[in-house]
DRENDO-1510 file (C-alpha; in Angstrom, 1 decimal, always signed):
<recs>
REC; n; res; u; v; w
REC; 1; MET; +5.9; +19.4; -3.8 .
REC; 2; THR; +6.9; +18.8; -0.2 .
REC; 3; HIS; +4.5; +17.2; +2.3 .
REC; 4; THR; +4.8; +16.8; +6.0 .
REC; 5; MET; +4.1; +13.4; +7.4 .
REC; 6; GLN; +1.1; +14.8; +9.2 .
REC; 7; GLN; -0.3; +16.2; +6.0 .
REC; 8; LEU; +0.2; +12.8; +4.3 .
REC; 9; ARG; -1.5; +10.9; +7.2 .
REC; 10; ASP; -4.4; +13.4; +7.2 .
REC; 11; ARG; -4.9; +12.8; +3.4 .
REC; 12; GLU; -4.4; +9.1; +3.9 .
REC; 13; SER; -7.1; +9.0; +6.6 .
REC; 14; ALA; -9.6; +10.8; +4.3 .
REC; 15; VAL; -8.9; +8.5; +1.3 .
REC; 16; PHE; -8.5; +5.2; +3.2 .
REC; 17; HIS; -11.8; +5.5; +5.0 .
REC; 18; THR; -13.5; +5.5; +1.6 .
REC; 19; ILE; -12.0; +2.1; +0.7 .
REC; 20; PRO; -14.5; -0.8; +1.3 .
REC; 21; GLY; -13.5; -2.9; +4.3 .
REC; 22; MET; -10.9; -0.4; +5.6 .
REC; 23; ASN; -12.8; +0.3; +8.8 .
REC; 24; GLN; -13.3; -3.4; +9.5 .
REC; 25; LEU; -9.6; -4.0; +8.9 .
REC; 26; LEU; -8.5; -1.1; +11.2 .
REC; 27; HIS; -10.7; -2.4; +14.0 .
REC; 28; ALA; -10.2; -6.1; +13.5 .
REC; 29; ARG; -9.4; -8.3; +16.4 .
REC; 30; PRO; -6.2; -10.3; +16.0 .
REC; 31; GLY; -7.9; -13.5; +14.7 .
REC; 32; GLU; -10.1; -11.6; +12.2 .
REC; 33; ALA; -7.4; -9.8; +10.2 .
REC; 34; GLU; -6.4; -12.6; +7.9 .
REC; 35; ASP; -10.0; -13.3; +6.8 .
REC; 36; LEU; -10.7; -9.6; +6.4 .
REC; 37; GLN; -7.6; -9.1; +4.2 .
REC; 38; ALA; -8.8; -11.9; +1.9 .
REC; 39; LYS; -12.3; -10.4; +1.8 .
REC; 40; TYR; -11.1; -6.8; +1.2 .
REC; 41; PRO; -7.8; -7.0; -0.8 .
REC; 42; ASP; -7.9; -3.3; -1.8 .
REC; 43; ALA; -8.0; -2.2; +1.8 .
REC; 44; ALA; -5.3; -4.7; +2.8 .
REC; 45; PHE; -3.1; -3.5; +0.0 .
REC; 46; ALA; -3.6; +0.2; +0.8 .
REC; 47; LEU; -2.6; -0.5; +4.5 .
REC; 48; ARG; +0.4; -2.5; +3.4 .
REC; 49; THR; +1.7; +0.4; +1.2 .
REC; 50; ALA; +1.2; +2.9; +4.0 .
REC; 51; ASN; +3.1; +0.6; +6.4 .
REC; 52; GLU; +6.0; -0.1; +4.0 .
REC; 53; LEU; +6.7; +3.4; +2.7 .
REC; 54; PHE; +10.4; +3.2; +3.7 .
REC; 55; HIS; +12.6; +0.3; +3.1 .
REC; 56; HIS; +16.4; -0.2; +3.5 .
REC; 57; ASP; +16.4; -0.6; -0.3 .
REC; 58; ARG; +15.7; +2.6; -2.3 .
REC; 59; GLU; +14.2; +0.8; -5.3 .
REC; 60; LEU; +11.7; -1.0; -3.1 .
REC; 61; SER; +10.8; +2.3; -1.4 .
REC; 62; LEU; +10.1; +3.9; -4.7 .
REC; 63; ILE; +7.8; +1.0; -5.9 .
REC; 64; THR; +5.8; +1.2; -2.6 .
REC; 65; GLN; +5.7; +5.0; -2.6 .
REC; 66; ARG; +4.4; +5.1; -6.2 .
REC; 67; ALA; +1.6; +2.8; -5.2 .
REC; 68; TYR; +0.8; +4.7; -2.1 .
REC; 69; PHE; +0.6; +8.1; -3.8 .
REC; 70; SER; -1.4; +6.6; -6.7 .
REC; 71; ILE; -4.0; +5.4; -4.1 .
REC; 72; LEU; -4.0; +8.9; -2.5 .
REC; 73; GLU; -4.6; +10.4; -5.9 .
REC; 74; GLY; -7.7; +8.3; -6.3 .
REC; 75; GLU; -6.4; +5.8; -8.9 .
REC; 76; ASN; -8.2; +2.5; -9.0 .
REC; 77; ILE; -6.6; +0.3; -6.3 .
REC; 78; ALA; -6.9; -2.9; -8.3 .
REC; 79; SER; -4.9; -1.2; -11.1 .
REC; 80; VAL; -2.3; +0.1; -8.7 .
REC; 81; ARG; -2.0; -3.3; -7.1 .
REC; 82; ARG; -1.4; -4.9; -10.6 .
REC; 83; ARG; +1.3; -2.3; -11.4 .
REC; 84; TYR; +2.9; -2.8; -8.0 .
REC; 85; ASN; +3.0; -6.6; -8.5 .
REC; 86; ARG; +4.6; -6.2; -11.9 .
REC; 87; GLU; +7.2; -3.8; -10.6 .
REC; 88; MET; +7.9; -6.1; -7.6 .
REC; 89; GLU; +8.3; -9.1; -9.9 .
REC; 90; ALA; +10.7; -7.1; -12.1 .
REC; 91; TYR; +12.6; -6.1; -9.0 .
REC; 92; VAL; +13.0; -9.7; -7.9 .
REC; 93; GLN; +14.0; -10.8; -11.4 .
REC; 94; ASN; +16.7; -8.0; -11.5 .
REC; 95; HIS; +18.0; -8.7; -8.0 .
REC; 96; MET; +17.6; -12.4; -7.3 .
REC; 97; TRP; +21.3; -13.0; -7.6 .
REC; 98; ASP; +22.4; -10.0; -5.6 .
REC; 99; ASP; +24.4; -10.4; -2.4 .
</recs>
């Protein structure tokens, strides 16, 4: 299925605004963001995936995109975050000697 970026952003907006703490993070003043990210890790993680959809590394992009689309599909964010962290750890282990 093909999506336009506008369709994704519209869907993201609808889903993200249901995540506890999202509105606070989106409207945080510069000094507040760090404390709010700690208080609302699911919202912080969702924002991070949305902001990091495209990397120079295809494998990193796929890990992030899987997490992002899982969130948009309504999967439990804590579960998505655990899977994302496992996949990122595996990525680091597989590529730590690359260069």
